C-alpha positions as CSV (number, residue, x, y, z in Angstrom):
1,M,-0.3,0.1,-0.2
2,P,2.0,2.9,-1.2
3,V,1.9,6.4,1.4
4,P,-0.4,8.9,-0.1
5,D,1.3,12.2,-1.6
6,K,0.3,14.3,1.0
7,S,0.5,12.4,4.0
8,V,1.6,13.8,7.1
9,M,4.9,11.6,7.6
10,R,6.1,12.7,3.6
11,G,5.1,16.3,4.7
12,L,7.2,16.6,8.2
13,L,10.3,14.8,6.5
14,R,10.0,17.6,3.5
15,A,9.5,20.1,6.2
16,F,12.7,18.7,8.1
17,Y,15.1,18.6,4.8
18,W,14.5,21.9,3.6
19,C,15.2,23.0,7.3
20,D,18.4,21.2,7.0
21,E,19.1,22.4,3.4
22,S,18.7,25.7,4.4
23,L,20.7,25.8,7.5
24,Q,23.2,23.7,5.8
25,R,23.7,26.4,3.1
26,S,23.3,29.3,5.3
27,L,26.0,28.1,7.3
28,A,28.5,27.1,3.7
29,A,27.8,30.8,2.8
30,A,28.9,32.4,6.1
31,G,31.9,30.3,5.4
32,W,31.8,27.7,7.6
33,P,32.7,24.3,7.1
34,S,29.7,21.8,6.2
35,L,28.5,19.1,8.2
36,S,26.9,15.6,8.2
37,R,23.0,15.5,8.6
38,T,23.7,13.6,12.0
39,Q,26.0,16.2,13.1
40,S,24.2,19.2,12.2
41,I,21.3,17.5,14.5
42,I,23.4,17.1,17.2
43,M,24.5,20.7,17.1
44,V,20.9,21.1,17.2
45,T,20.1,19.0,19.9
46,L,23.0,20.5,22.2
47,S,20.6,24.0,22.1
48,D,18.3,21.8,24.6
49,R,20.8,21.3,26.9
50,I,20.8,17.6,26.4
51,T,24.5,17.1,26.6
52,R,25.2,13.2,27.8
53,P,25.9,10.9,24.4
54,S,23.5,8.2,25.5
55,D,20.9,11.1,25.8
56,L,22.0,12.3,22.3
57,A,21.1,9.0,20.7
58,R,18.0,8.4,22.8
59,A,16.8,12.5,21.6
60,I,17.7,11.9,17.8
61,G,17.2,8.2,17.8
62,V,20.0,6.3,16.5
63,S,22.2,3.6,18.5
64,R,24.9,4.9,21.5
65,Q,27.5,3.0,19.1
66,A,26.7,5.1,16.4
67,I,26.4,8.8,18.2
68,Q,29.8,7.7,19.7
69,R,31.3,7.5,16.5
70,T,30.1,10.9,15.3
71,L,31.1,12.6,18.2
72,V,34.5,11.6,18.1
73,E,34.8,12.3,14.1
74,M,33.6,15.5,15.6
75,E,35.9,16.1,18.2
76,Q,38.6,15.4,15.5
77,E,37.1,17.8,13.5
78,G,37.4,20.2,16.8
79,L,33.7,21.0,17.1
80,I,33.1,19.4,20.3
81,H,34.9,18.8,23.0
82,M,34.2,15.4,25.6
83,V,34.2,16.8,29.4
84,P,33.8,14.5,32.4
85,D,30.3,15.7,33.9
86,P,30.4,17.2,37.1
87,K,27.3,15.5,38.0
88,D,28.7,12.0,37.6
89,G,32.5,11.6,37.2
90,R,32.2,8.0,35.4
91,A,30.2,9.5,32.7
92,K,31.1,11.9,29.8
93,I,29.2,15.6,28.8
94,V,29.1,17.0,25.1
95,Q,30.2,21.1,25.1
96,P,31.0,22.5,22.0
97,S,34.9,23.8,21.2
98,T,35.4,27.5,20.3
99,D,34.9,26.5,16.8
100,G,31.8,24.4,17.3
101,R,30.2,27.7,19.4
102,G,30.6,29.7,16.4
103,I,28.8,27.1,14.2
104,Y,26.3,26.8,17.2
105,Q,25.7,30.4,17.8
106,A,25.1,31.2,13.6
107,A,23.1,27.7,13.5
108,L,20.9,29.5,16.0
109,R,20.9,32.6,14.6
110,T,19.8,31.1,10.9
111,I,17.2,29.1,12.8
112,A,15.5,32.2,14.0
113,L,15.6,33.8,10.4
114,M,14.4,30.2,8.8
115,E,11.3,31.1,11.6
116,Q,10.5,34.4,10.8
117,E,11.0,33.8,7.0
118,L,8.4,30.7,7.6
119,E,6.2,33.6,9.4
120,R,6.3,35.9,6.5
121,R,5.1,33.3,4.1
122,F,2.6,31.2,6.0
123,G,1.2,33.8,8.6
124,K,1.6,34.0,12.3
125,K,-1.7,32.2,13.1
126,A,-0.1,29.2,10.7
127,M,3.0,29.1,12.6
128,N,1.8,29.4,16.0
129,D,-0.9,26.4,14.8
130,L,2.3,24.3,13.6
131,R,4.3,25.1,17.2
132,Q,0.9,23.6,19.2
133,I,0.9,20.5,17.1
134,L,4.2,19.8,16.8
135,Y,5.3,20.2,20.7
136,A,1.6,18.5,21.8
137,D,1.9,15.4,23.5
138,W,1.2,12.6,20.7
139,G,0.7,10.2,23.2
140,P,2.9,6.7,23.1
141,I,4.1,5.3,20.1
142,T,1.8,3.2,17.6
143,V,2.7,0.1,16.3
144,Q,1.1,-1.4,13.5
145,T,0.2,-5.1,15.0
146,K,-1.5,-6.4,11.4
147,V,0.5,-9.6,10.9
148,R,1.9,-9.4,7.2
149,K,3.0,-12.3,4.9
150,R,6.5,-12.9,4.1
151,P,7.2,-11.5,0.3
152,P,8.2,-14.4,-2.0
153,R,11.9,-15.2,-2.3
154,A,13.5,-14.4,-6.0
155,A,14.8,-17.1,-7.6
156,G,18.1,-18.6,-6.0
157,E,17.7,-17.0,-2.9
158,S,18.6,-18.8,0.1
159,G,17.2,-16.7,3.0
160,K,20.4,-16.6,4.6
161,G,21.3,-13.1,5.8
162,S,17.4,-11.9,4.8
163,R,16.3,-9.2,6.7
164,W,12.8,-11.0,7.1
165,R,13.4,-13.4,10.4
166,K,10.7,-14.6,12.3
167,S,10.8,-11.8,14.7
168,N,9.6,-9.6,11.7
169,L,6.5,-11.3,11.1
């Protein structure tokens, strides 16, 4: 069953890509190095004061291993520092480096300007409605429970290494 052209999910993804691309191009125009989408999301998420790697992973929906790899890359690129958590010496927290703070501040200014532009394009009421919907309590995650059949295997396909396992049915 195909997703309708005007589905909410498709619209949210389209809006996200528009925001990220606008942010990336604005940072590049200001002379900042380009960031990967994950790095960009991490920098924006830091503005929510989410600084522990495990909390960052949960907030952006990636594994702890994936966030750790990206944080190591970002530290090597001079965007962040991993420092001991003052509340828990066993844990680390993420802080923007000097360059990272510059990108971080430029990103926050760009996001504010993007929102002003969207308000100019769509109106104040539409932006307030959008914020109200996006920050509403959407309730628990929904899970599709309808059982689906395994797709037929192509000729010569052994099934080893297949993503279709009993747990997927």
